[in-house]
N, C-alpha and C positions, 0 to 999 in steps of 0.2 A: 360771669354767669352767677346768677342768684340760686342758693342752694334750693331754697323752698319752690321756687319757680323750676327748676331742673327736675327736681323729685317728681312735681306733679305731672310734668310732660314725659319723664321716661318711666314711671311707675316703679321706681325703686327708691331705697333709701340711700342716703348721702354716703355713708360708709362703703356701700358695695359699689356706687358709681365711682367714688374716689380710688378705690382699689384697684379698678379695671381700666379707668381711662388712659393711663400713660401707655398701656399696652395696645391701645387702638391708634397710637401716633401722636400723643399729645404731651406736651410739656408742661407741668403742672407749676404755675408761679405762686404769687403771694396769695395769702388768704386772711382775711378777719376772723376766720374760725366759727363765725356766727350767721353772717348774711350772705357772703359771696365768695367766688374763688376765681383768679385769674388764670386762664388757660391759653397757651398759644400752640397753634397749629401750623404746619408748613403752608407757604403761600400756594402750593399746587392743589389745595383742597378749598376753594371759596365756598363749596356748600357748607363747610364748617365754621363760616364767619359769622355765624348766629346761634344763640341758644337752640333754636328750634331743630336747627342742621345737626348740633351735636346730639341732642336729645333723640332724634331719629336714628342716628348711627347707633348710639349707646343702646337703643332698644332692641336692634340686631346683634351687637356685641354681647349682649348681656342674655341672649337668647329669650327675650320677652316677646319680641315681635320681629321675624326674620323674613328674608325674600325681598321681592321688587315691591317698594311701596306703590300703590296704585292711587291715582287721582282722576277723579271725573271732572271733565272740562264741560259744563253745561253750556248749551247753545244760547247766544245772546243776540240782541238787536241794536248793539251799539258798534258804530264805525268810526274811522278815522280817514281822512283822505290826504294822500300824500301828493303835495304839489311837486311838480318836476324842478321848481325853483332851488329846491334844497339838494340837488343832484350833486352840486359842486361843493358845497359847505359842509353837509352833514347827512348823507343820502340814506342811511338805515334806521328804521324805527320799528320796535316791537311793543305791543300793548297787551293788556289784560284787565279785567275787572275782577276784583276779591270783594265777596258781600258777607254780611252776617258776622262780622267780627266783632269781638268784645275785648277792647284794649284795656290792658293794665300797664301800670307803670314800667314794669319789665319788658312787656311786650313792645311797648312803643320805643323803649331804649334799644332793645334788640334791633328793632326794624332800623332805626337810624344808624346805629353802628353798622349793620349789613349794608345799608345803602352806602356809607363812606367807605367800608372797606372794599366793597366790589369796585367802587370808582378807583381806588389805589390798586388793587390787585388784579383784576380783568381789564380795567378801564384806561390804564396807564395815566392816572391822575386825570381822569374825565375825558382825554384825548379821544380814546377808542371806544369807551362807554360812559354814558351818564344816564342816571335813573331819577325820575320823577315819581312822586308818590302824592294823590291828590283826593281829597275828600269830594266824591263825584256827585254828592247831593247838592252842592253849590254850583254847579255848571250844568249847561244843557247841551246834550249830543246833537247831532254828530259833530265829530272835532275836525280841525284842519291842521296839517302840518305843513308849514310854507315858509319860505324866506322873505323877512320883511325887512323895510327901510329902517336904518338905524336910528331915525326920528321917532319910531313908534313908541307911544307910551303906555304904560301901566304901573300899578302898585306892587313893587317886588317883596318877595318875603321878608319879614322883620322890619318893612318901612310903612309908612303911614300916608306917604304922598307919592304923586304919580313921578316917575322918571322914564325918560326916554332910554331905549336901549344903549345908546351910546353913552348917557349919564352913568347908567347902571356900571359899565366897565370902568367907570373912573371913581365912582363914589360907594358903591356897594362893595363890602369886603370880599364877596365871593366874586364880584366881577373884576375888582383889581387883582385876586388871585389867579384867575383863569382867563383873565382877556387875551393873552398870547395865543390861546386856542383859536380864536376868531382873526388873528391878525392877518391883514392882507384881504379880507373879504368885505365887500361893499353891500352886503346884505347878510341879516342874521336869522339863524332857525327861530321859529315860534310856533307854540301851539295854542289854538283859540278853539271855543265853543261856537254853537250856533249863533249866538248873540254877540260874537267878536270879543267875549272876555277871555282873558289870558289864563291858561294853566300853567304854561313854562315857557322860559326863554333857555332851551339847552345849549350847551351844557353849563350855564351860568346859575340860574336860580328860578324857583318857582314863582308863580304868583300868589300874594298874600291872600287872595279870594279862597284858594283851595287848601289852604292849612290844615293838616291833621290834628284834631283834638281829641280829647278824653272820650267825647261822645260821638266820635266817627264811627260808623258802622260798615260803610261801602267805600272802596278805594278804587281808583283808576290809576293803573302803572304804566308810564311810558318809559321806555328805554331806547334812547337814541346813540347813533355812534357812526364810525367808519368801518367796521370790522363785522363780520357775522357772529361773533361772539356776543353780540348785542342780544341774540336769541337766548343763549345760554345763560346770560346774566338775568333775563326775565324769568327763565324757569326757576332759577335759584329762589329768587324772590317769591315768586307766587306758590311754590311749594313750601317755603318757610311759613308764609301765611296760612297756608292749608293745614298745617300741622298745629296752628292756633285754632283750628275750627272753621277757618274761612271757607266759602263757596266759591271756586273758580268759575268764571263766565268768560267765554270766548268773545274776542273783539276783531271785526272784519277790518284789515288794513287795505286799503283801496290805492293799489300803486300803478304808476304808468304801464309797468311791465308785467302786470298780473297781481291779482289780489291773493292775500294770505289771511289764514284764520288761525289766530294766536291766542293763547300759548300752544304750541305742539308738545304734548308731554310723552308722545310715544318712545319707548326705549330703543336704543341702537343694539343690533343684534350682532354678536361675535361668536366665532367657533375658536375653541383652543383645544389643543391636544394634550391629554394629561400626561404624557411622557416628557413633552417639552416643560411644563410646569415643573416636573419632579427635578429635570436636569437643572433648572435655573435655581429654585430655591433649596434643594437640597433635602427636602422630606420625601420620605417615601409612602406617599399618599395615593389612596385609591381613588377611583373616578367618583364614587359615593362621597367620600370624606372630602374630597376637593369641592364637590357641589354644595355640600353642607357649610364648608368653609366661606364660599363666596356668598351664600345666603344670610350668613351671620354679618356679612360686610354690606348687606342690602342690594345685592344684585339677585337676579333672576338666574337659575341654573338648572338645567335639564341634560341628564345623560344620554348620549346618542350612541350608535354602535361604532366600533372601532375605537374605543377609548377617547371618544371626542366629547366635549362639553358645549353646548350652545348657551350661552352667556347672554343676559338681557342687562344692558346698562341703563341705570335711571337717567333720565333726560337732564338732571341738575348737575350730573358729574360732568365738569368741564375739563377734568385731567386725564381721562381715559383715551390715549392717542395710539397706544401700541399694545399688543397682547402682553407685554413684559408688566404694563401698568396693572392689569388684571392679575398677574402672578404675584404681584407685591401684595394687593389686597388678600390673595389666597393665603399667603405666608402669615399676614396679620390674622385673618379669621382662623387659621390653623392654631395659631399660638406661638409666639417665638418664645414663650417659657417652656414649651414644650421640647426645645432643643435641649439635646443630651451633651454635656462638656465632655470633650475628649481631647488626649494629648495629641499634639502634631506627629506625624509618621516620620518626620526627620529632625535631627537636632543640630543646630548650628550655631557657631559662636560668632556674634556681631561686633563691629567697630564702627565708629563714626566717620562719615564721611569727611575727606580732608576739608572740603569748602565748610562743613558745618564746625570743624575745629577753629578755622580762621575767623568764622562769624562770631564764635564764642570770645575770640580774642578781642575783636572790634568792640563787641558789647562792652567787655571789661573796661577797656579804654574810655569810652564813651560815657560810661557811669563815673568812672573816675574823674572825667571831667565835668561832672555835674549834671548830665542830661539822663532824663528817664525815657525809657523804650517805649514806644507806641507800635499800633499795627494799624495804619490806614488801609481803606478799602483797596483792593486791586481794580476793581471797576469804578471808572469815573465817566466824565463827559468832556466832548470837545471843549465846551465852555471853560470848565474849571481847569482842564489840563492845558488849553493854550490861550483862549480869549482873555481870561482872568489873570494869566501870568504873564501877559504881553508877549507872548511868543507866538511865531507863525506856523500854522498847521502845515506840517509835512505829510501830505495824504498818503505817500507809500510807506510811512512809518506807523501808521494807525491801523489797528487791528479792531473792526467794529463788532459788537454782539449782534448776532442774526436776529434775535427775538429780545430786546431788552425790555426788563420788567418796569422800568421807570426811565424818566429823561436825564436822571441823574447817573445813570449806569448804562451809557451807550457804547464805551470804548475799553479797552485794557490801557491802563496807565502806560505813558510812556516816560513818566517822571514821579517821584514820590513827594516832592516838595509841595505840589498843590494839596495834598491830602494832609500834610502836616499844618499848612495854614488853615485848613477847614476845622481841623482839631482845636486851633487857636481860637476859632472864631466861635465854636460853640462852648468854649471853656474861659470865656472873658469875665464870668462872675468869679472866678478863682484869683487869688492873690498873682501877682507879678514879682520876680522874674518868673516865665516859663521857659523851660529850657528841654526840649524833647528830640529823639532821634527814631530813624526808623530802617531796618534792613529788609530788603525784600525784592521780589521780582518785578521787573518792567519788561514790556514786550514792544520792541522797536524793530520795523522792517521785517516782521514775522520771525524774528529770533528773541529768545529770553535772555535776559543778562540780569545780574545782581548790582543793585545799587545801594549806597549808603547816603541818607539825607539827615540833616539836623538843622534846627532854627532854634532861636532865642528872641523873645519878646519882652521888652521892658522900656522904661522911659530913657534909658542910656545906652540902648543897644546900638552900636556902630560898627564900622569896617574893621577898627582896631580889635574888638572883641572876636570877631569870627576869624580874623586873622591868626590871632593867638590860638585859636581852637586848631585850625588847620596846620600851623606849627607844631603844636603838642602831638596832634594825631600822626602826622608823619614822621616826627621825630621819635615815637614809639615804634613805628614800622621801619625805623631804619631806612626812610627812602628821603630823596633830596629832590623834590619837585621844582619845575621851572615855572615861574608865575607870569603871566602875560595878561594884557588888558582884554577885557571880555565884553562881546557883542549881545550877551543874553540880555534881552529886554526885560526880564523879571528884575534886574539889579539897576540902580541908578548908574548913570553912566559917570564914569571915573572912580566908582565905588564898587565895581564888580570886577573879579579876576578869574581868569582861566588856569587850570592847573595841567601841567604836562609833564609827562615822564617818557624819557627816551624820544622827546620830540612828539609824542602822541598826547592829544588832549584826554585827561581821564576825570575832568570835574570842573566845577566852576563854584564860587562862592562870592558873597558880598551883601550890602544893604539892599532891603527890598524896596522897589521903585514905590513912590507914594500911592500911584495909581492902583498899583497891586493890592496895597494894604486897604486902600478904599474898595476894591472889587469884593475882597473877603470880609468886609465890613470891620477891620481892625482900626483902632484909634491909637496905637502905640507904634512906635518904630520896632522893627524886626529885622533879623540878618539870618542867613542861611547858607548851607553849603550841600552840595551834592557830588558823590563821586561813582566813578564805574568800579565798584568793588571787585567785579570779575576779572578786571584788568589790574588791578593791584596785588591781589593775593598771590598770582603764580610768579610775580617778581622776587616774591619773598621765599620760594620755595628752595631747599638746598639743590 
């Protein structure tokens, strides 16, 4: 965020803003001290993905402008007809017009960043939500949203020649990146105007015709997708533009199941009990103080009889799904800095868990063997965990994430090695050899266990190297494993082995199969091992 732009929107000086922003829930990053500052917010607040959203929140937090923001949606005569043909491919669409905008460079940059961040955060990389922003002066309403034949041609954004929709998926960078979303469909979604000119090919690319420029004053916004969060994303975009002085105008969405007039910026109404708030956040707070705290976080709040608050939640807040979400904001508004430090009422003497003692021992051994510890993500995908490793998916072993934030994090890992290979893949610009290990949880068949995984990558990596590491490791542990041929598809046939202790398989090691290396984009030989540490350390207990 640019300091000058932020000061103008908030109505406060930089020092005051920066002194209080962290207490609002922000992580302050790097700054060049003169022009801008990088600020990170948690993904559960997509309304803070733009400078406009942050400025709006800061105005309340700094007691400049509190309470529920009010946005007037003016009547409009623009409509878009939704054809039944999109029902199977991408059924939902929300639209709005925002007029009288005065774009500056920071404003354009903020809008583009907001669009892409919402694609990732709410949109699951455009699969659930995709946003199009258009200069409405270059097209003629009414508009139509329908599924077109892949041979339909238009000039996509950043190109100067017509391409068919099918060609766009193969030649345009955005088409190549997001073609998988439309895989399996024989018709693709398209938005055209009254003359048949193309506004958007969602969720892939806009038409060059409606490109937003410095002199653009009026915008048409389309948000398409497969989930009702489409309407929340629309609200976030239009209210951010309204903070820049834009005038919101309604669009009639004509659907087979009934028309909608959008955007709908009416607040959601919740009722919360003051005592329940007190018990959860730990502040001895009155109903009036609670109301002021929520108004500081840009909610509407009204005290009712019986120590109950009626809370109006802004239409752009996509994260309020439970009363506790409101309680959390109440605590922020009241001020975490007002917490009074106190000593615990009980005094205890702690000691490390035996498992942690043995983990420290294994870390010392691996570091001594020349390996660096890493911490791969616990969440992964079926593709990385199984397909890219040439391993068969064991459905009963997999624990899936109910609402994954991206396609990369859909399951809890059943192996650590894929995460280590991903680390190799993103560190190919560093010198070789690279030798890393990780200790951590994996989840298989509903049960958590501890695994140790390690891998080495360089031009001379071979079976002898990883075998020597296994021998050294088990020698330090004073264990004598049995070695047998492995059927693990991750390793080359004849160059992979299983480790057995007391007749039970406790791990495997070997040279990674060339196809595995290719799947992870690696162009050097690599070897690896993975052990069930939870099975090994009890064998060493006295």
